[in-house]
PDB file of N, H, CA, C and O in Angstrom:
ATOM      1  N   MET A   1     103.703 114.612 122.642  1.00  0.00           N
ATOM      2  CA  MET A   1     103.166 115.516 121.644  1.00  0.00           C
ATOM      3  C   MET A   1     102.992 114.786 120.311  1.00  0.00           C
ATOM      4  O   MET A   1     102.000 114.990 119.611  1.00  0.00           O
ATOM      5  N   ILE A   2     103.961 113.935 119.965  1.00  0.00           N
ATOM      6  H   ILE A   2     104.767 113.770 120.533  1.00  0.00           H
ATOM      7  CA  ILE A   2     103.865 113.186 118.711  1.00  0.00           C
ATOM      8  C   ILE A   2     102.652 112.271 118.735  1.00  0.00           C
ATOM      9  O   ILE A   2     101.925 112.168 117.747  1.00  0.00           O
ATOM     10  N   ASP A   3     102.433 111.608 119.864  1.00  0.00           N
ATOM     11  H   ASP A   3     103.023 111.692 120.667  1.00  0.00           H
ATOM     12  CA  ASP A   3     101.262 110.733 119.985  1.00  0.00           C
ATOM     13  C   ASP A   3      99.969 111.523 119.807  1.00  0.00           C
ATOM     14  O   ASP A   3      99.030 111.041 119.173  1.00  0.00           O
ATOM     15  N   GLU A   4      99.918 112.715 120.355  1.00  0.00           N
ATOM     16  H   GLU A   4     100.681 113.106 120.870  1.00  0.00           H
ATOM     17  CA  GLU A   4      98.731 113.564 120.198  1.00  0.00           C
ATOM     18  C   GLU A   4      98.496 113.895 118.736  1.00  0.00           C
ATOM     19  O   GLU A   4      97.362 113.843 118.262  1.00  0.00           O
ATOM     20  N   LEU A   5      99.562 114.235 118.015  1.00  0.00           N
ATOM     21  H   LEU A   5     100.483 114.278 118.400  1.00  0.00           H
ATOM     22  CA  LEU A   5      99.425 114.557 116.594  1.00  0.00           C
ATOM     23  C   LEU A   5      98.949 113.336 115.806  1.00  0.00           C
ATOM     24  O   LEU A   5      98.081 113.452 114.941  1.00  0.00           O
ATOM     25  N   HIS A   6      99.517 112.170 116.105  1.00  0.00           N
ATOM     26  H   HIS A   6     100.222 112.075 116.808  1.00  0.00           H
ATOM     27  CA  HIS A   6      99.111 110.957 115.395  1.00  0.00           C
ATOM     28  C   HIS A   6      97.662 110.581 115.693  1.00  0.00           C
ATOM     29  O   HIS A   6      97.009 109.949 114.863  1.00  0.00           O
ATOM     30  N   GLU A   7      97.157 110.955 116.849  1.00  0.00           N
ATOM     31  H   GLU A   7      97.688 111.469 117.523  1.00  0.00           H
ATOM     32  CA  GLU A   7      95.771 110.662 117.214  1.00  0.00           C
ATOM     33  C   GLU A   7      94.792 111.685 116.634  1.00  0.00           C
ATOM     34  O   GLU A   7      93.579 111.481 116.697  1.00  0.00           O
ATOM     35  N   SER A   8      95.302 112.777 116.072  1.00  0.00           N
ATOM     36  H   SER A   8      96.286 112.943 116.021  1.00  0.00           H
ATOM     37  CA  SER A   8      94.440 113.809 115.492  1.00  0.00           C
ATOM     38  C   SER A   8      93.741 113.287 114.244  1.00  0.00           C
ATOM     39  O   SER A   8      94.248 112.402 113.554  1.00  0.00           O
ATOM     40  N   GLU A   9      92.597 113.838 113.972  1.00  0.00           N
ATOM     41  H   GLU A   9      92.186 114.557 114.532  1.00  0.00           H
ATOM     42  CA  GLU A   9      91.827 113.498 112.778  1.00  0.00           C
ATOM     43  C   GLU A   9      92.545 114.080 111.555  1.00  0.00           C
ATOM     44  O   GLU A   9      92.790 115.286 111.508  1.00  0.00           O
ATOM     45  N   PRO A  10      92.887 113.242 110.562  1.00  0.00           N
ATOM     46  CA  PRO A  10      93.556 113.773 109.374  1.00  0.00           C
ATOM     47  C   PRO A  10      92.594 114.603 108.518  1.00  0.00           C
ATOM     48  O   PRO A  10      91.376 114.450 108.606  1.00  0.00           O
ATOM     49  N   ALA A  11      93.154 115.464 107.709  1.00  0.00           N
ATOM     50  H   ALA A  11      94.143 115.588 107.639  1.00  0.00           H
ATOM     51  CA  ALA A  11      92.359 116.284 106.794  1.00  0.00           C
ATOM     52  C   ALA A  11      91.660 115.378 105.787  1.00  0.00           C
ATOM     53  O   ALA A  11      92.131 114.271 105.529  1.00  0.00           O
ATOM     54  N   PRO A  12      90.552 115.825 105.218  1.00  0.00           N
ATOM     55  CA  PRO A  12      89.852 115.023 104.209  1.00  0.00           C
ATOM     56  C   PRO A  12      90.815 114.626 103.078  1.00  0.00           C
ATOM     57  O   PRO A  12      91.582 115.447 102.575  1.00  0.00           O
ATOM     58  N   GLY A  13      90.749 113.352 102.700  1.00  0.00           N
ATOM     59  H   GLY A  13      90.126 112.686 103.109  1.00  0.00           H
ATOM     60  CA  GLY A  13      91.597 112.848 101.631  1.00  0.00           C
ATOM     61  C   GLY A  13      92.922 112.274 102.107  1.00  0.00           C
ATOM     62  O   GLY A  13      93.704 111.762 101.306  1.00  0.00           O
ATOM     63  N   PHE A  14      93.175 112.357 103.409  1.00  0.00           N
ATOM     64  H   PHE A  14      92.539 112.772 104.059  1.00  0.00           H
ATOM     65  CA  PHE A  14      94.414 111.822 103.979  1.00  0.00           C
ATOM     66  C   PHE A  14      94.077 110.745 104.991  1.00  0.00           C
ATOM     67  O   PHE A  14      93.011 110.765 105.607  1.00  0.00           O
ATOM     68  N   SER A  15      95.001 109.796 105.158  1.00  0.00           N
ATOM     69  H   SER A  15      95.867 109.780 104.658  1.00  0.00           H
ATOM     70  CA  SER A  15      94.739 108.692 106.073  1.00  0.00           C
ATOM     71  C   SER A  15      95.443 108.840 107.405  1.00  0.00           C
ATOM     72  O   SER A  15      95.121 108.121 108.352  1.00  0.00           O
ATOM     73  N   LYS A  16      96.411 109.766 107.506  1.00  0.00           N
ATOM     74  H   LYS A  16      96.673 110.350 106.737  1.00  0.00           H
ATOM     75  CA  LYS A  16      97.203 109.885 108.723  1.00  0.00           C
ATOM     76  C   LYS A  16      97.778 111.293 108.841  1.00  0.00           C
ATOM     77  O   LYS A  16      98.004 111.972 107.839  1.00  0.00           O
ATOM     78  N   VAL A  17      98.007 111.717 110.073  1.00  0.00           N
ATOM     79  H   VAL A  17      97.823 111.165 110.886  1.00  0.00           H
ATOM     80  CA  VAL A  17      98.711 112.970 110.339  1.00  0.00           C
ATOM     81  C   VAL A  17     100.177 112.620 110.560  1.00  0.00           C
ATOM     82  O   VAL A  17     100.504 111.825 111.441  1.00  0.00           O
ATOM     83  N   TYR A  18     101.058 113.214 109.761  1.00  0.00           N
ATOM     84  H   TYR A  18     100.792 113.860 109.045  1.00  0.00           H
ATOM     85  CA  TYR A  18     102.493 112.960 109.871  1.00  0.00           C
ATOM     86  C   TYR A  18     103.186 114.119 110.559  1.00  0.00           C
ATOM     87  O   TYR A  18     102.733 115.262 110.491  1.00  0.00           O
ATOM     88  N   ILE A  19     104.298 113.808 111.227  1.00  0.00           N
ATOM     89  H   ILE A  19     104.665 112.880 111.282  1.00  0.00           H
ATOM     90  CA  ILE A  19     105.139 114.854 111.803  1.00  0.00           C
ATOM     91  C   ILE A  19     106.258 115.149 110.808  1.00  0.00           C
ATOM     92  O   ILE A  19     106.545 114.313 109.951  1.00  0.00           O
ATOM     93  N   PRO A  20     106.896 116.312 110.898  1.00  0.00           N
ATOM     94  CA  PRO A  20     107.979 116.630 109.967  1.00  0.00           C
ATOM     95  C   PRO A  20     109.077 115.566 109.998  1.00  0.00           C
ATOM     96  O   PRO A  20     109.554 115.172 111.062  1.00  0.00           O
ATOM     97  N   GLY A  21     109.461 115.114 108.809  1.00  0.00           N
ATOM     98  H   GLY A  21     109.073 115.435 107.944  1.00  0.00           H
ATOM     99  CA  GLY A  21     110.525 114.130 108.671  1.00  0.00           C
ATOM    100  C   GLY A  21     110.067 112.683 108.724  1.00  0.00           C
ATOM    101  O   GLY A  21     110.849 111.780 108.424  1.00  0.00           O
ATOM    102  N   GLU A  22     108.826 112.447 109.095  1.00  0.00           N
ATOM    103  H   GLU A  22     108.192 113.180 109.338  1.00  0.00           H
ATOM    104  CA  GLU A  22     108.347 111.074 109.263  1.00  0.00           C
ATOM    105  C   GLU A  22     108.271 110.325 107.924  1.00  0.00           C
ATOM    106  O   GLU A  22     108.662 109.161 107.843  1.00  0.00           O
ATOM    107  N   ILE A  23     107.779 110.975 106.903  1.00  0.00           N
ATOM    108  H   ILE A  23     107.461 111.921 106.969  1.00  0.00           H
ATOM    109  CA  ILE A  23     107.692 110.329 105.583  1.00  0.00           C
ATOM    110  C   ILE A  23     109.093 110.027 105.061  1.00  0.00           C
ATOM    111  O   ILE A  23     109.328 108.958 104.496  1.00  0.00           O
ATOM    112  N   GLU A  24     110.014 110.953 105.244  1.00  0.00           N
ATOM    113  H   GLU A  24     109.823 111.821 105.703  1.00  0.00           H
ATOM    114  CA  GLU A  24     111.389 110.741 104.799  1.00  0.00           C
ATOM    115  C   GLU A  24     112.027 109.554 105.534  1.00  0.00           C
ATOM    116  O   GLU A  24     112.765 108.772 104.934  1.00  0.00           O
ATOM    117  N   GLN A  25     111.743 109.426 106.820  1.00  0.00           N
ATOM    118  H   GLN A  25     111.144 110.061 107.307  1.00  0.00           H
ATOM    119  CA  GLN A  25     112.272 108.307 107.602  1.00  0.00           C
ATOM    120  C   GLN A  25     111.712 106.987 107.083  1.00  0.00           C
ATOM    121  O   GLN A  25     112.446 106.006 106.963  1.00  0.00           O
ATOM    122  N   GLN A  26     110.421 106.956 106.776  1.00  0.00           N
ATOM    123  H   GLN A  26     109.825 107.753 106.873  1.00  0.00           H
ATOM    124  CA  GLN A  26     109.809 105.741 106.231  1.00  0.00           C
ATOM    125  C   GLN A  26     110.417 105.398 104.872  1.00  0.00           C
ATOM    126  O   GLN A  26     110.675 104.230 104.580  1.00  0.00           O
ATOM    127  N   ASN A  27     110.645 106.416 104.046  1.00  0.00           N
ATOM    128  H   ASN A  27     110.435 107.365 104.283  1.00  0.00           H
ATOM    129  CA  ASN A  27     111.254 106.182 102.738  1.00  0.00           C
ATOM    130  C   ASN A  27     112.674 105.643 102.880  1.00  0.00           C
ATOM    131  O   ASN A  27     113.067 104.742 102.138  1.00  0.00           O
ATOM    132  N   GLU A  28     113.443 106.179 103.816  1.00  0.00           N
ATOM    133  H   GLU A  28     113.123 106.910 104.418  1.00  0.00           H
ATOM    134  CA  GLU A  28     114.807 105.704 104.036  1.00  0.00           C
ATOM    135  C   GLU A  28     114.812 104.246 104.473  1.00  0.00           C
ATOM    136  O   GLU A  28     115.607 103.448 103.977  1.00  0.00           O
ATOM    137  N   GLU A  29     113.928 103.899 105.397  1.00  0.00           N
ATOM    138  H   GLU A  29     113.282 104.548 105.800  1.00  0.00           H
ATOM    139  CA  GLU A  29     113.846 102.511 105.855  1.00  0.00           C
ATOM    140  C   GLU A  29     113.476 101.584 104.699  1.00  0.00           C
ATOM    141  O   GLU A  29     114.045 100.502 104.563  1.00  0.00           O
ATOM    142  N   ASN A  30     112.533 102.002 103.877  1.00  0.00           N
ATOM    143  H   ASN A  30     112.070 102.882 103.988  1.00  0.00           H
ATOM    144  CA  ASN A  30     112.128 101.215 102.715  1.00  0.00           C
ATOM    145  C   ASN A  30     113.296 101.059 101.733  1.00  0.00           C
ATOM    146  O   ASN A  30     113.524  99.970 101.205  1.00  0.00           O
ATOM    147  N   ASN A  31     114.027 102.141 101.492  1.00  0.00           N
ATOM    148  H   ASN A  31     113.841 103.025 101.920  1.00  0.00           H
ATOM    149  CA  ASN A  31     115.157 102.085 100.561  1.00  0.00           C
ATOM    150  C   ASN A  31     116.262 101.176 101.072  1.00  0.00           C
ATOM    151  O   ASN A  31     116.920 100.506 100.276  1.00  0.00           O
ATOM    152  N   ARG A  32     116.478 101.136 102.367  1.00  0.00           N
ATOM    153  H   ARG A  32     115.943 101.680 103.013  1.00  0.00           H
ATOM    154  CA  ARG A  32     117.502 100.247 102.932  1.00  0.00           C
ATOM    155  C   ARG A  32     117.144  98.776 102.721  1.00  0.00           C
ATOM    156  O   ARG A  32     118.028  97.942 102.530  1.00  0.00           O
ATOM    157  N   VAL A  33     115.866  98.465 102.755  1.00  0.00           N
ATOM    158  H   VAL A  33     115.147  99.143 102.910  1.00  0.00           H
ATOM    159  CA  VAL A  33     115.415  97.087 102.585  1.00  0.00           C
ATOM    160  C   VAL A  33     115.311  96.721 101.094  1.00  0.00           C
ATOM    161  O   VAL A  33     115.766  95.655 100.676  1.00  0.00           O
ATOM    162  N   ASN A  34     114.713  97.609 100.307  1.00  0.00           N
ATOM    163  H   ASN A  34     114.343  98.474 100.646  1.00  0.00           H
ATOM    164  CA  ASN A  34     114.370  97.290  98.919  1.00  0.00           C
ATOM    165  C   ASN A  34     115.274  97.929  97.878  1.00  0.00           C
ATOM    166  O   ASN A  34     115.133  97.642  96.689  1.00  0.00           O
ATOM    167  N   GLY A  35     116.193  98.782  98.291  1.00  0.00           N
ATOM    168  H   GLY A  35     116.307  99.014  99.256  1.00  0.00           H
ATOM    169  CA  GLY A  35     117.041  99.497  97.335  1.00  0.00           C
ATOM    170  C   GLY A  35     116.381 100.772  96.858  1.00  0.00           C
ATOM    171  O   GLY A  35     115.195 101.004  97.091  1.00  0.00           O
ATOM    172  N   ILE A  36     117.167 101.591  96.187  1.00  0.00           N
ATOM    173  H   ILE A  36     118.130 101.402  95.998  1.00  0.00           H
ATOM    174  CA  ILE A  36     116.685 102.880  95.702  1.00  0.00           C
ATOM    175  C   ILE A  36     116.218 102.726  94.259  1.00  0.00           C
ATOM    176  O   ILE A  36     116.924 102.146  93.434  1.00  0.00           O
ATOM    177  N   THR A  37     115.045 103.236  93.958  1.00  0.00           N
ATOM    178  H   THR A  37     114.472 103.707  94.629  1.00  0.00           H
ATOM    179  CA  THR A  37     114.505 103.178  92.610  1.00  0.00           C
ATOM    180  C   THR A  37     115.146 104.273  91.762  1.00  0.00           C
ATOM    181  O   THR A  37     115.177 105.440  92.151  1.00  0.00           O
ATOM    182  N   ILE A  38     115.659 103.874  90.594  1.00  0.00           N
ATOM    183  H   ILE A  38     115.634 102.926  90.279  1.00  0.00           H
ATOM    184  CA  ILE A  38     116.201 104.850  89.654  1.00  0.00           C
ATOM    185  C   ILE A  38     115.637 104.569  88.266  1.00  0.00           C
ATOM    186  O   ILE A  38     115.189 103.458  87.982  1.00  0.00           O
ATOM    187  N   ALA A  39     115.662 105.567  87.418  1.00  0.00           N
ATOM    188  H   ALA A  39     116.027 106.469  87.648  1.00  0.00           H
ATOM    189  CA  ALA A  39     115.171 105.406  86.047  1.00  0.00           C
ATOM    190  C   ALA A  39     116.069 104.424  85.292  1.00  0.00           C
ATOM    191  O   ALA A  39     117.273 104.363  85.542  1.00  0.00           O
ATOM    192  N   LYS A  40     115.484 103.661  84.371  1.00  0.00           N
ATOM    193  H   LYS A  40     114.507 103.711  84.168  1.00  0.00           H
ATOM    194  CA  LYS A  40     116.242 102.701  83.584  1.00  0.00           C
ATOM    195  C   LYS A  40     117.365 103.387  82.822  1.00  0.00           C
ATOM    196  O   LYS A  40     118.456 102.832  82.696  1.00  0.00           O
ATOM    197  N   SER A  41     117.109 104.588  82.313  1.00  0.00           N
ATOM    198  H   SER A  41     116.222 105.038  82.416  1.00  0.00           H
ATOM    199  CA  SER A  41     118.145 105.307  81.559  1.00  0.00           C
ATOM    200  C   SER A  41     119.352 105.615  82.452  1.00  0.00           C
ATOM    201  O   SER A  41     120.489 105.566  81.980  1.00  0.00           O
ATOM    202  N   VAL A  42     119.130 105.923  83.703  1.00  0.00           N
ATOM    203  H   VAL A  42     118.207 105.963  84.085  1.00  0.00           H
ATOM    204  CA  VAL A  42     120.235 106.182  84.638  1.00  0.00           C
ATOM    205  C   VAL A  42     120.976 104.886  84.908  1.00  0.00           C
ATOM    206  O   VAL A  42     122.207 104.872  84.919  1.00  0.00           O
ATOM    207  N   TYR A  43     120.255 103.805  85.124  1.00  0.00           N
ATOM    208  H   TYR A  43     119.255 103.817  85.115  1.00  0.00           H
ATOM    209  CA  TYR A  43     120.896 102.511  85.348  1.00  0.00           C
ATOM    210  C   TYR A  43     121.752 102.117  84.147  1.00  0.00           C
ATOM    211  O   TYR A  43     122.896 101.691  84.303  1.00  0.00           O
ATOM    212  N   ASP A  44     121.185 102.265  82.943  1.00  0.00           N
ATOM    213  H   ASP A  44     120.255 102.612  82.817  1.00  0.00           H
ATOM    214  CA  ASP A  44     121.925 101.923  81.736  1.00  0.00           C
ATOM    215  C   ASP A  44     123.203 102.757  81.631  1.00  0.00           C
ATOM    216  O   ASP A  44     124.262 102.224  81.299  1.00  0.00           O
ATOM    217  N   TYR A  45     123.116 104.040  81.908  1.00  0.00           N
ATOM    218  H   TYR A  45     122.256 104.474  82.178  1.00  0.00           H
ATOM    219  CA  TYR A  45     124.284 104.918  81.857  1.00  0.00           C
ATOM    220  C   TYR A  45     125.352 104.485  82.862  1.00  0.00           C
ATOM    221  O   TYR A  45     126.540 104.455  82.538  1.00  0.00           O
ATOM    222  N   LEU A  46     124.927 104.152  84.073  1.00  0.00           N
ATOM    223  H   LEU A  46     123.962 104.176  84.335  1.00  0.00           H
ATOM    224  CA  LEU A  46     125.879 103.776  85.113  1.00  0.00           C
ATOM    225  C   LEU A  46     126.530 102.418  84.871  1.00  0.00           C
ATOM    226  O   LEU A  46     127.640 102.168  85.340  1.00  0.00           O
ATOM    227  N   THR A  47     125.853 101.552  84.151  1.00  0.00           N
ATOM    228  H   THR A  47     124.951 101.755  83.770  1.00  0.00           H
ATOM    229  CA  THR A  47     126.401 100.212  83.919  1.00  0.00           C
ATOM    230  C   THR A  47     127.118 100.077  82.588  1.00  0.00           C
ATOM    231  O   THR A  47     127.588  98.988  82.259  1.00  0.00           O
ATOM    232  N   GLU A  48     127.217 101.143  81.816  1.00  0.00           N
ATOM    233  H   GLU A  48     126.835 102.028  82.083  1.00  0.00           H
ATOM    234  CA  GLU A  48     127.943 101.097  80.532  1.00  0.00           C
ATOM    235  C   GLU A  48     129.427 101.022  80.760  1.00  0.00           C
ATOM    236  O   GLU A  48     130.197 100.976  79.800  1.00  0.00           O
TER     237      GLU A  48
END
């Protein structure tokens, strides 16, 4: 079923059809490799 959804034509303005949770999974994998992005003000506060 997931393969069928991924093979579907995306809506105009989109490049891919995602399943629920897929974007979050990609973000988690990216964060594990590259770290989590935080605002400079938060970083400054945490490192004081």
